[in-house]
N, C-alpha and C positions, 0 to 999 in steps of 0.2 A: 503493497498500498505505499503510495505517496504522500509527502505531507501535507501536498494538499487535499489529498483523498483524508488520510487522517484526520486533518483538520476541520473538514467537512461533518465527517462522522461527529466529531466532537461537539460541533456546533448542534446538529441534530439531535443528539441524545440533551443538550441543556435545553433547545426550543420543546422537547417532548416534557419536560419536566417544569416547563410554564403551565399555573391552572390555568383551566377555562374560565372569563369573564364573562360572568352572567350580565345580561342585557336587562337592565330596570323596566319593570314593567309595572303598571296599576294594579292594586289589590282588586278581585274580582266583586268583593261586596261596594267597591267606588267606581270601577269602570261601569257596572253596569245604570249608573246613573247618569250618564254621559255619554257622548258620541264620539270622543277622545281616542286616539290611537292607543291600545292596549299597551303596546313595547314604549318607553321612552327614549330607549336611544341610549347608543355608548357616550362618554366625553371623549374629549381627544387623547387622554391620560389612558384610559383603558382600551381604545380603541387602538391605539400603539401599541399596548401589550398584547392586547387578541390576537393582531397581525402578526407579532414574534412568532405564536404557534407555529404557523406555516414554516414547514422544512423545503419549502422550493427544489420538489421533484422535477429530477430532469425532464422527463416526461409530461409532467403535468397534468395528470388524470382529470382534475378538476375542469382544465382549460376546455378538455378533449369532450368533457358532457354538457358544457354550456352549448346551448345550442346559438348562440352568436359567437361563440370562438373567445370571450373575453380572457384576455392574459390578466389570470387573476395572480399569479407569482409577482409579477411586474408592480401591479398594484399596491399589492401589500408589502413590498419593499418600499415603494416610495411612500407610502403609511407610514410603515417601521422608521424611516428616516427623517420622518417629522414634515412631510410636506404633501398635506391631503390633498391640495390643488391639482398637483404634479398627477397624483392618484387618482382624482376627478377625470383629468384629460387622458389618462389610460384607458380607462372605461368607456369613454364617450371616443374612442377610437373604434369600438364593436359596438357600441350600445348607444341608440338613442335615449334610452328610458331606465339609466340606471337606478333614480330613486325610486320609480316603480317597481321595476323587475327585482331590486333589494327588498323590498316588503311584500311582494306576491309573487314569485316565484317558488314553485316547491325544491328547496333546495336542498331536500333531504333525499329527493330522486335523482337531482341533477349535480350541480358543481359539490355539496357536501356529502351527498351519499358516495361520490369518488375520491372522497379527500383523505390522502394516505394517514394522516396525525388522527383520524377516527379507528383506522383498523391496525397501529401501531401497539403493540405491547410494552409497556414501560415495566422497571425493575420492582418484583414482586407481582407480576402479571395484571399491574393495574391498566385498565384501558381509560380514555377520555372521550368526548364527542370530538367531530371534526371543528376544525378552526370556523368561525360564524361567519362565513362567505358572504351571506345573503346580508346580515345584519352592518357588517363593513361596509358592503357597497351602497345600502342606504344612506349611513353615517357618512362616508364619501362624498356623496352626491349632495345630500342636504350641507354640510359643512360649506361646497362651495355655494349653493344657491344663499346660502344666509351670510356670506362675507365676500358679498360683491358681485353674485350672480354669475351666470353662464356667458362668456362673452362671444357675441356674432364671430362664426368662424369667416376665414376667406373666401369671397365669393369668385366666381369664374364670371366674366362678362356676359351678358345677356345673351341668348341665344337666339332669341323671338318665337322660342317654342313655347306654347301652352299645352298643360296637361292640366286635364279634368280628375280630381281624387273623389272617388266615392266612397263615402264614410271617414269619421275623423276618428277612430279606435286606432289602436296601437300598429296595425299595418297602414292604415292610412298616411296616420302622422310621421309613419318612419320614409315611406315612399316621399311625401310633401317636402320634408328637412333635406332629404339625400337629393331630391332633383333638384332644389331649389340652389343648394351649392353649386350643382354643375351651370347654372345660370338660366335654366328652365322658370316661366312663369307658371307657377300653380295655385288650383283655385282646389279649395275642398269643399265638396257639398254635403252637408249633413242633414239628414230626414228630422231630427229632435231641433228643439226651440236653442240650444244651447251646445258647442261641440265639443269633441270629448270621447264620444262612444261608450262602449263598456266601460272605460274608466274614469266615465262620470255618471254611468245610469247604472252600472253592474256592480260597485265596487262601495263599499258602506264606509262612511268615515272612520270608524272605529281601525279598519284594516290602511287607510291612507286617507290623510288629509286632502280635502279639496284644493287648497293652497297649492299644493304641487302641480297637480295637472294644471290648474289656473296658472301658474308660473312658466309651464311649458307653453301654455297656446300662448301667451303674451309673447314669448321669446321668438316663436314661430311667428306670428304678424309682425314682430321687429324685421326679421327677416325678409318681410315682403310678402308671406304668404297668406290669402285671402279666403274667408271661410263665409259658406252661405248655408244658414240653416233655412230650417222649415223649409225644404226642398226633397220632394222624394223623387228619385232616378226613375222612370219608367211610368212614371204617373203627371208630375207637374211637367217634366221636361224628359226625354229619351235620350239614349246614348245615341242615335244616330242625331240627332237634333245638336247634341253638344259637339258633335264633330262636323255635321255639314251646314251646321246654321250661326253657330257660334264659334267655328274656328279652333277649335280643340284638337291639338294633332295626336295626343292618345290621351287614351282613358286607362285608369285603377280603379276596379272593381275591388274595395277593402270593403264591403257591407256586412263582413261577419256572419254569423249563426242567431238571429235574433227570434228565431219563430220556436216559442217554448213548446216541451212534448207535452202530450195530451194520453189521458188512461184509457180514455173511451168507455167509461164506465158509465152506467145510469146514475145520474145527479150529478155530472160535473158542472153543469151549465147554472147550478145554483147560484144566488146571488154570495158575495162573501166569500167565495173559491176563487184566489187569484192565480195567474201565472206568476213566476220569481220576480221577472223582472218590473213588471207594475207594483208589487207587492215590494219590493228594493226599492223602485224611485219615488214612489207615495211617502215612504216612510222613514228617506233619508234626506229627500230634496226638497227646496224651497218650492211653491206652488208655481213660482214663473220660469222655473224652468223647466215644467212638464207641459207635456200636450193639453188642450180644453177639457178632454174626455179622461183627464186623470187626477183632475186639481180638486175633486170631491173628497172631504176628509175622509181618513181612512181610520177606525177606532179599534185598537184592540185591546184597551183598559178592561181589565178584569176579566179578560174573553180568555176560551179556553183555546188556542192555536195548534195543529198539526200540519206540520211540514213534510209533503211526502220527498222523501230521496234523500242519496247518501254523500254527493261530492261537496265542492267546497260552497257551490252556489247555496244549497241548503244550508250551510253553517253560517253564511251572511244571512239566510233569512229566521232562522231559528234566535242568532243574536241580535238582530232587527229586533223581533217582537220581544223579545225581554226588554231592550230599551224603551219601548212602547207600549210598557207596565201590562204585558197579558200576566193573566192568573195563573195561566199554566202554559207551557210550551214544549210538545215533543217532537222528536225526529222518528222518523218511520221508514223503515228498511227493509227491500225484501232478502237481502242477505244478513252477512252477517260483518261485524266490523272488520275481519280478515281482509274482506273482498271489496271495501269500502275503497275508491281511488283518491277521496281529499286527502289533505294535510292534516296528519296526525296532530298537528299544533293546534288546528282551527278545533278539532274536536275537543282537544282537552280543553280550550276556551269557554266552548258550548257548557261542557258538562261542568267546570267551575262557575259560572254563572248560573247553573241551575236548569237547564234543558235536559228530558229526560230521552232516554234513547228506547225505540222500539225496533228491537233486530227481528229479522226473520219472519217480518209480518207485512202484507199489505191491505190495503182499503178495497173492496169491491164493490161498492155502493154506498153512495152520499142521499141523504135523506133531510128534507128541509121541513120549514116551518113556514108560511106566509110569503115564500119563494125564498128563503134565507137555507144556508146549510144549518142543520142542527146535529147532525151524527152521520158517522162514519162505520159502515158494518165493512169488518175486518175479519181478515184470517189468515190463522199462523201457519208458516212455511217449516220446508226442511229442505238441505241442500242435496241436490241427486249428483247424475254424471256431467261432466263439463261440456259448456254450449260453446260457439264458434269463440268467443273470446277466452277460452281455457278457465273461466270461473266456472264452478260448479253449481250448475242450474237450478232456482229453487222452484220446489214444486208444494202445492197445497197439502195440507195434513187434513184429511177428513174428520168434519165434528167439529174444526176448532174454533168454528165462527162465533166472533162475539162483535158487540156493537160498543162504540167510543163517542161518548158527546163531546159536539167541537162547535164552538162559533166562528171560526176562522179557517180554512184551508188555503195551504201555499203549495202548487205543484212546481218539484222543482228538480223535474226528472228528464232532463237533457235538452237540447239546443238542436236546431239544424236550421239550414241557409232558407231563404225568401224566396219564392218561386217567380216574384214580379221580375226580376232582372233578364231573367230566361224567357217569359213570354214576349217581352215588350221588345227585347231585344235580336233582331233576324241572327240569324247564323250564329248565337252562341248556344253553345253547347255542354248540356251537363251529364251528370251519372245518374244512376237510379237513386243514390241519396240526394239529389240536387246541389250536389258539390258542382262548382264549376269546372271543365275541364282545362286543364293548363300542359303544356309544353315543359321541357327543362329551363323553358325563361320564361315563365309564368304567362307565357302569350297564350292567351284563349282561341279560340276557334275562330274570332272574328280579327279579322285585321286590324291590327291599332287599338287592340283592348286585351289589357292584361287584369291577372287576379292573383289575389295571394290572400293568406288568411285561414282564417275561419270556413269561409267562404268557399276556400279550395280543400279543407282540411278535415273539416268538420268542427265541433266546438273544443277547443283545445286552449294552450296557455297564453299569457298574455305574449310572451317573450318569443316564443314559436310563431306568432304572428307578425312581432316587432322583426324576427330575422328574416319571414319570407317579405315583409316590405323593403328591407335593406337588398335582399338581392333582388327582387322584384325592380327596384329604382335602377339596378344596374342594366338591367336588359331593355328597361324604356329607355333609358340614357344613349345604349347604342342605336337602337329602334330609331330614336328621332337623329342621332347622327348619320343614320342610313339616308333619312329623306334628303340631305344634301343642304 
């Protein structure tokens, strides 16, 4: 072993003895009475100590596991050296939304799930958690925003080309930012009254403060990006009209997967049965941020609330119901916790806040009084053989039926893309799952029209949608250059 290798080995052993730095957070009894983020975040001092736990693996499996390929070891070295601004710049080389991804990514199955520090055995057989990469990423981006903000990057000269971006979620925002840097003029069309897409309408305040998104939108506007809200593409204006009448040279479809899943059982049409998105926005946003048809007050106080579904959206819904002073909140899932796809951290927070979990159970019928839901007729399940997803298929247990009194039901059982774009855009082809067909360059079957994010992949993560947007922007830029 060379002297350099020996020194590296000794340094790694030292780093592995550094204790994990817990992230301060609100106590459950306190946070259920406010909408502030549960985690309070690191101080600069504790963030630097946590960054020192990184052993800077030559192969960087954490970077490999990141959908955007963030150079995590390099960013943490810069933080360790006391330069969070340089660390933020390193993250922004590959990510448009580090402060958001640091809060919203399932790091336990991505970067942190591949962190060697979490697998290493210390003297005495002691194991410790992986480096808190997500919390450090959020801290670094927050530090930059709070201490001078994010500087507008160098911009290429104007190309004279115009791009219409449909949807202001993570994919659309990434496309707009990257193409604007290349000198193209970008307009983002949003169907809701305020831009932000899923980042605004699907993420509760207790997971991500709205000011983080607002700062990002203001930054993009300073870059010269225009946002046009209350505009439904395919209804108010078509893709054809954007190209032929309004002079856009390319269109990017970042419409996500906004259509909530239905159970298709009796009584689903009763009042006080909500799709997850409507429940979340009516519980989390101000009336002026909502369409007219969602501004009627929603009263959960002293009500029995049932949320059906087991993903992160269902956790957002149950925790929202708690903060709306529900009398009881239950989460019903047809499999066991071992099969749940959502974040363990979110389930832990929900339990701490008083949510009851009902596993291996499904509603089979809703009944009501005076047109409003009053009860859910339910059935117990058991796990049978694996289905096409590899998870064991839930099967009903005969004779296990029971009724559950409910005042409000929220359906959080998945999302799919809207069919409107396909129906109003000649030549645009979709799959049997209504996702948009694209090639390796994110080009659709309609020339000059590109797509990426959840409307291509199905409902997925913020980070995967953003990564799609970044890659699609490169393809759109090549296409625009080919126009001469």
